[in-house]
N, C-alpha and C positions, 0 to 999 in steps of 0.2 A: 547833226552831231559834229562837235568840234574835235578835230584830230589833235592828238598829242604828238607834235612834230618830233621832238627829241626822242621819244620812244619809237616812233615809226622809223626815224633815221637809224637808230641803233639796230632795229630789226633788219633793215636793208643792209647795213654794214655787216651784220652777222651772216646774211645770205651770201654776200660778196666774199667775205672771208672764207666761208665754207667752200665756195667755188675755187678760190685761190689755193686752198689746202689740197685740192685734188690734182693740181698740176704737178708734173714731175719736178724733182729737185733742181735739175738744170735750168728750169724756167726762171729761177731767181736772177739769172744773168740777162734775161730778156728785157729790152728797153720798155716794152709794154707793161711788164710787171712792175718795173720801177715807177713808171708813170701812174699805174693803178694805185700804188701805195701813196704816192703824192696826192692824187685826187681823193683817195679815201681819207687821208689825214686832214684834208681841207674840206671835207664833207661835200665834195663834188661827186655825188654818188652815180649819176647817170654816166659821167665821163669815166669813172672807175669801172663801171660795168662794160663800157665800150672797150677799154684797154684789156680787160680779161677776154672779151670776145676776140680781140686781135690776137691774143696768145694762142687761141685755138687754131689759128692758121699756121702756127709754127710747131706746135706740140700736140701729141695725141691727147684727147680728152675723153672722159668717161660720160656716161649718161648722167651721173651724179653732178658733174660740172654744169651741164645744161639745165638740170633740175634746179640747182641753186641759183643760176642766173635767171631762170624763169620766175622763181619765187621772188627775187629782188624786183624784177620787171613788173610783176603783178602789183607789188606794193607801191611802185613808182607810177603805176597806171600807164605803162608803155605798152599798149595793146599790140602794136606791130611786132615788137620784140617778143612778147609773150607767145604769140602765134608761131614765130620762127623758132623759138627755143623749144616749144612743145614738139615741133616736128623733129628737131635735133635730138630730143630725149628719146624719141622712137628710133633713132639711128638713121634718119634720112638726112642727108647732107646736100 
């Protein structure tokens, strides 16, 4: 099966945007959020995901944040991250 990359990338970007939307308003000043946006704008989706994960070190995040990152990681086939995010969805840090 041939993948439709632009469609897949759009789905991943939507997952990452969903995760970003769960961050508190003051996260907009975070360097990682600015880098996330730059990576997202340049279709560097794995790096954008990494930057959002970095934000979780500075700001409280919800299970929905980790669910959205997990969904993106599944689509990017990043199995190590999928497993880690699934643990975090369950509240284990």
